[in-house]
C-alpha positions as CSV (number, residue, x, y, z in Angstrom):
1,M,15.0,48.0,0.8
2,M,11.8,49.8,-0.4
3,F,12.6,48.5,-3.9
4,L,12.7,44.9,-2.6
5,V,9.4,45.3,-0.8
6,R,7.7,46.7,-3.9
7,S,9.1,44.0,-6.1
8,L,7.9,41.3,-3.7
9,A,4.4,42.9,-3.6
10,L,4.3,43.1,-7.4
11,F,5.4,39.4,-7.7
12,L,2.7,38.3,-5.3
13,L,0.1,40.4,-7.0
14,L,0.9,38.9,-10.4
15,S,1.4,35.3,-9.4
16,A,-1.8,35.0,-7.3
17,P,-4.2,35.3,-10.3
18,N,-2.0,32.9,-12.3
19,A,-2.1,30.3,-9.6
20,M,-5.9,30.8,-9.3
21,A,-6.3,30.5,-13.1
22,S,-4.2,27.3,-13.1
23,A,-6.4,25.8,-10.4
24,Q,-9.5,26.8,-12.2
25,D,-8.3,25.2,-15.4
26,Y,-7.3,22.0,-13.7
27,P,-7.1,19.4,-15.1
28,S,-6.5,20.4,-18.7
29,R,-4.4,17.3,-19.6
30,P,-4.0,13.7,-18.6
31,I,-2.9,13.0,-15.0
32,T,0.0,10.6,-14.3
33,M,-0.4,8.2,-11.4
34,V,2.9,6.7,-10.4
35,V,2.9,3.1,-9.0
36,P,6.3,2.2,-7.5
37,F,5.9,-1.5,-8.4
38,S,5.7,-3.7,-11.5
39,A,2.7,-3.9,-13.8
40,G,0.2,-6.5,-13.0
41,G,0.8,-6.4,-9.2
42,P,-1.8,-5.4,-6.6
43,G,-0.8,-1.8,-6.6
44,D,-0.9,-1.6,-10.4
45,V,-4.4,-3.2,-10.5
46,I,-5.7,-0.8,-7.8
47,A,-4.3,2.2,-9.6
48,R,-5.9,1.3,-12.9
49,I,-9.3,0.7,-11.3
50,L,-9.0,4.0,-9.3
51,G,-7.7,6.0,-12.2
52,T,-10.7,4.9,-14.4
53,A,-13.1,5.9,-11.7
54,M,-11.5,9.3,-10.9
55,S,-11.3,10.2,-14.6
56,A,-15.1,10.2,-14.8
57,T,-15.2,13.1,-12.3
58,L,-12.2,15.0,-13.5
59,K,-12.9,14.5,-17.2
60,Q,-9.3,13.6,-17.9
61,S,-7.6,10.3,-18.4
62,F,-5.1,8.8,-16.0
63,V,-1.8,7.4,-17.2
64,I,-0.4,4.7,-14.9
65,E,3.4,4.8,-14.7
66,N,5.2,1.9,-13.1
67,V,8.5,3.2,-11.6
68,V,10.1,0.0,-10.1
69,G,13.0,-0.3,-7.7
70,A,14.5,0.1,-4.2
71,G,11.4,-1.2,-2.4
72,G,9.2,1.4,-4.0
73,T,11.3,4.4,-3.0
74,L,12.4,5.2,-6.6
75,G,8.8,5.9,-7.7
76,T,8.0,7.7,-4.5
77,N,11.0,10.0,-4.9
78,R,9.9,10.6,-8.5
79,V,6.6,12.1,-7.2
80,A,8.3,13.9,-4.3
81,K,10.5,15.8,-6.9
82,A,7.7,16.4,-9.5
83,P,6.2,19.8,-10.1
84,P,3.4,20.4,-7.6
85,D,0.7,21.0,-10.2
86,G,-1.6,18.0,-9.6
87,Y,-0.5,16.2,-12.8
88,T,1.8,13.7,-11.0
89,L,0.3,11.6,-8.2
90,L,1.5,8.7,-6.2
91,L,-0.4,5.6,-5.2
92,M,1.7,3.9,-2.5
93,H,1.1,1.2,0.1
94,V,2.2,0.7,3.7
95,G,5.8,1.0,2.4
96,Q,5.4,4.8,2.7
97,A,5.4,4.2,6.5
98,T,8.2,1.6,6.7
99,A,10.8,3.4,4.4
100,P,12.2,5.6,7.2
101,A,13.2,2.5,9.3
102,L,14.5,0.5,6.3
103,Y,16.6,3.1,4.5
104,A,19.4,5.1,6.1
105,K,19.5,7.8,3.5
106,L,16.0,8.3,2.2
107,P,15.9,11.0,-0.5
108,F,12.5,12.3,0.6
109,D,10.4,12.8,3.7
110,P,7.4,10.4,3.5
111,V,5.2,12.8,5.4
112,G,6.6,16.3,4.8
113,D,7.3,16.1,1.1
114,F,3.8,15.3,0.1
115,S,0.3,16.9,-0.1
116,M,-2.0,14.2,1.2
117,I,-5.1,13.3,-0.8
118,G,-6.6,10.4,1.1
119,L,-6.6,6.7,1.9
120,V,-7.9,4.4,-0.8
121,T,-8.2,0.8,0.6
122,D,-7.0,-1.6,3.2
123,V,-6.1,-4.8,1.5
124,P,-6.0,-7.7,4.0
125,M,-3.1,-10.1,4.1
126,I,-3.5,-13.9,3.9
127,L,-1.2,-16.3,5.6
128,V,-0.9,-19.4,3.4
129,A,1.1,-22.6,3.3
130,R,2.1,-25.3,0.8
131,P,-0.8,-27.7,0.0
132,N,0.7,-30.6,2.0
133,F,1.7,-28.6,5.1
134,P,0.7,-30.8,8.1
135,A,-1.4,-28.3,10.1
136,K,-5.1,-28.1,9.9
137,D,-5.5,-24.6,11.4
138,L,-3.5,-21.6,12.5
139,N,-2.8,-22.9,16.0
140,E,-1.3,-26.1,14.7
141,L,0.7,-24.0,12.2
142,V,2.2,-21.9,14.9
143,A,2.9,-25.0,17.1
144,R,4.7,-26.7,14.2
145,I,6.8,-23.6,13.4
146,R,7.8,-23.4,17.1
147,S,8.8,-27.0,17.2
148,N,11.0,-26.7,14.1
149,G,12.9,-23.7,15.3
150,D,14.0,-21.6,12.3
151,K,13.7,-24.5,9.8
152,T,10.3,-23.3,8.4
153,T,10.8,-21.4,5.2
154,F,9.0,-18.2,4.5
155,G,8.6,-16.6,1.0
156,N,9.7,-13.0,1.0
157,V,9.6,-10.5,-1.9
158,G,12.3,-8.3,-0.5
159,L,13.0,-5.2,1.7
160,G,9.9,-3.2,2.4
161,S,7.5,-5.6,0.5
162,A,4.1,-6.5,1.9
163,S,5.2,-10.1,2.3
164,Q,8.3,-9.1,4.4
165,L,6.2,-6.8,6.6
166,C,3.6,-9.5,7.1
167,G,6.3,-12.0,8.0
168,L,7.8,-9.5,10.6
169,M,4.4,-9.0,12.2
170,F,3.7,-12.7,12.3
171,M,7.0,-13.5,13.9
172,S,6.6,-10.6,16.4
173,T,3.0,-11.8,17.3
174,T,3.9,-15.4,17.7
175,D,7.4,-15.1,19.0
176,T,8.7,-17.4,16.3
177,K,11.6,-17.4,13.8
178,L,11.2,-18.1,10.1
179,T,13.9,-18.6,7.5
180,S,13.3,-16.2,4.6
181,V,13.6,-17.3,1.0
182,Y,13.8,-14.3,-1.3
183,Y,12.0,-13.8,-4.6
184,K,11.8,-11.1,-7.2
185,G,8.0,-11.0,-7.2
186,G,4.8,-12.4,-5.7
187,G,4.2,-14.6,-8.7
188,P,7.3,-16.8,-8.3
189,A,6.7,-17.0,-4.5
190,L,3.1,-18.2,-5.1
191,N,4.3,-20.7,-7.7
192,D,6.8,-22.2,-5.2
193,I,4.2,-22.4,-2.5
194,I,1.9,-24.3,-4.9
195,A,4.8,-26.6,-5.8
196,G,5.7,-27.2,-2.2
197,H,9.2,-25.7,-2.4
198,I,8.6,-23.3,0.5
199,D,6.5,-23.7,3.6
200,V,4.6,-20.5,4.2
201,Y,3.9,-17.1,2.6
202,C,1.9,-14.0,3.4
203,D,0.6,-11.8,0.7
204,P,-2.2,-9.3,0.0
205,A,-5.4,-11.1,-0.6
206,T,-5.5,-10.1,-4.3
207,G,-2.8,-12.7,-5.1
208,P,-3.5,-16.0,-3.1
209,T,-7.4,-15.8,-3.3
210,P,-7.8,-17.8,-6.5
211,H,-5.3,-20.4,-5.4
212,I,-7.1,-20.9,-2.1
213,Q,-10.4,-21.2,-3.9
214,S,-9.0,-23.9,-6.2
215,G,-7.4,-25.8,-3.3
216,T,-3.8,-25.5,-4.6
217,I,-2.6,-23.8,-1.4
218,K,-3.8,-23.7,2.2
219,G,-5.2,-20.5,3.6
220,Y,-4.8,-20.2,7.4
221,A,-5.9,-16.7,8.3
222,I,-6.9,-13.4,6.8
223,T,-6.0,-10.1,8.6
224,S,-9.2,-8.3,8.0
225,K,-11.7,-7.4,10.8
226,K,-14.3,-9.8,9.2
227,R,-14.2,-12.6,6.7
228,V,-14.2,-11.8,3.1
229,A,-17.0,-13.0,0.8
230,T,-14.5,-14.5,-1.7
231,L,-13.0,-16.7,1.0
232,P,-15.8,-17.5,3.4
233,N,-14.0,-20.5,4.9
234,V,-10.8,-18.6,5.8
235,P,-11.1,-17.3,9.4
236,T,-9.8,-13.9,10.4
237,A,-6.6,-13.8,12.5
238,A,-8.7,-12.9,15.5
239,E,-11.1,-15.8,15.0
240,A,-8.1,-18.1,14.5
241,G,-6.6,-17.1,17.9
242,L,-4.1,-14.3,16.9
243,P,-6.0,-11.0,17.3
244,A,-2.6,-9.1,17.4
245,F,-1.7,-10.4,14.0
246,D,-3.1,-7.1,12.5
247,V,-1.5,-6.0,9.2
248,T,-3.0,-4.7,6.0
249,T,-1.5,-3.4,2.8
250,W,-3.2,-0.1,2.9
251,Y,-2.9,2.3,0.0
252,G,-2.9,6.1,0.0
253,L,-3.0,8.7,-2.7
254,Y,-0.5,11.6,-2.6
255,A,0.6,14.7,-4.6
256,P,3.9,16.6,-4.3
257,R,4.2,19.1,-1.4
258,G,3.0,22.5,-2.5
259,T,0.2,21.4,-4.7
260,P,-2.4,24.2,-4.8
261,K,-5.1,23.7,-2.2
262,A,-7.8,24.1,-4.8
263,V,-6.3,21.3,-6.8
264,V,-6.0,19.0,-3.8
265,T,-9.7,19.7,-3.0
266,M,-10.7,18.7,-6.5
267,L,-8.6,15.5,-6.2
268,V,-10.1,14.7,-2.8
269,A,-13.6,15.1,-4.2
270,A,-12.8,12.9,-7.2
271,L,-11.3,10.2,-4.9
272,Q,-14.4,10.2,-2.6
273,T,-16.7,10.0,-5.6
274,A,-14.7,7.2,-7.2
275,L,-14.7,5.1,-4.0
276,K,-18.5,5.1,-4.1
277,E,-18.8,4.0,-7.7
278,P,-20.6,0.6,-8.0
279,A,-18.2,-0.6,-10.6
280,L,-15.2,0.2,-8.4
281,V,-16.8,-1.3,-5.3
282,S,-17.7,-4.5,-7.2
283,R,-14.2,-4.8,-8.7
284,F,-12.5,-4.3,-5.4
285,A,-14.8,-7.0,-3.9
286,E,-13.7,-9.4,-6.5
287,L,-10.1,-8.8,-5.3
288,S,-11.1,-9.4,-1.6
289,M,-10.9,-5.8,-0.6
290,A,-13.1,-2.7,-0.1
291,P,-12.8,1.0,-0.4
292,V,-12.2,3.0,2.8
293,E,-15.1,5.0,4.4
294,E,-15.4,8.6,3.1
295,E,-14.0,10.1,6.4
296,R,-10.8,8.2,5.8
297,A,-10.4,9.3,2.2
298,T,-9.3,12.8,3.3
299,P,-5.9,14.5,3.7
300,E,-6.2,14.8,7.5
301,A,-7.1,11.1,7.9
302,L,-4.2,10.0,5.7
303,E,-1.6,12.1,7.4
304,S,-2.7,11.1,10.9
305,F,-2.7,7.4,9.9
306,L,0.6,7.6,8.1
307,R,2.3,9.2,11.2
308,A,1.0,6.4,13.4
309,E,2.1,3.7,11.0
310,V,5.6,5.2,10.8
311,D,5.9,4.9,14.6
312,K,4.4,1.4,14.7
313,W,6.6,-0.1,12.0
314,G,9.7,1.7,13.2
315,R,9.3,-0.2,16.5
316,I,8.6,-3.6,14.8
317,I,11.5,-3.3,12.3
318,K,14.0,-2.2,15.1
319,A,12.9,-5.1,17.3
320,A,13.5,-7.5,14.4
321,G,17.1,-6.4,14.2
322,I,16.9,-5.1,10.7
323,E,19.5,-2.5,10.0
324,P,18.6,0.4,7.6
325,Q,20.3,0.0,4.2
């Protein structure tokens, strides 16, 4: 017994300086930021902007790795199982909160298997319709959907996608039923809205903005607290008469559970510095979004928000009758 105690004490004595040295040297090589979605999508764009800004503080480059599949859970699991050394990070949207309700055998705990770094941005959603949809505003849109029963078609990029979640929130808020038309990506869904093949679609603002600006699709409401500068004529959901239609594609930054506290502290500082960089703020604004306030770009804020979102979306998904896969 005494031998075991002495061995444990010796191990702790030897490992503590090594852990400290590792944290002091961090980062000594490029950092991988995993995005669980395809290249060119909103998450990928945000990751590349954020990685560039954070690299200026950490003096190391960021490599963006797109790990696609299973509604983002493949990439998320990749980070959950990665070495907790600060060299593999996850940029994940609201799907981090919806996964427990959508998947019966999730291979990771969305809260417990990660060291939180902080929130990054809240990307508002925009409810859009085909260019010839006969409704001049959101109230008329809802009335027409109600009168048509479930005949109104709704673009959906799949289980756990931002478009699906927005659709669920819209139906829950308006007590309506839409018929989903499934797509493999936001690009094809937008193309079919433009062509008039589907009726309505809901997507993060980064996608529909240029098409609304050009008049090729109709924008009915944006789910931000105030109007965005890039779409001054699109009212907020509250202004349009649906204050409860409150959904954003928020993004958080995570590391694997067990990442040294000193490393997490450095990543938090780099994140907060990046979110104040004029170049990042300007680029985010072009995409109809903004960085979160400094007090939200913290581990505590992200964990509290994530837990609340898990509860909220669990109720909405259950009420919609969606069975976990």
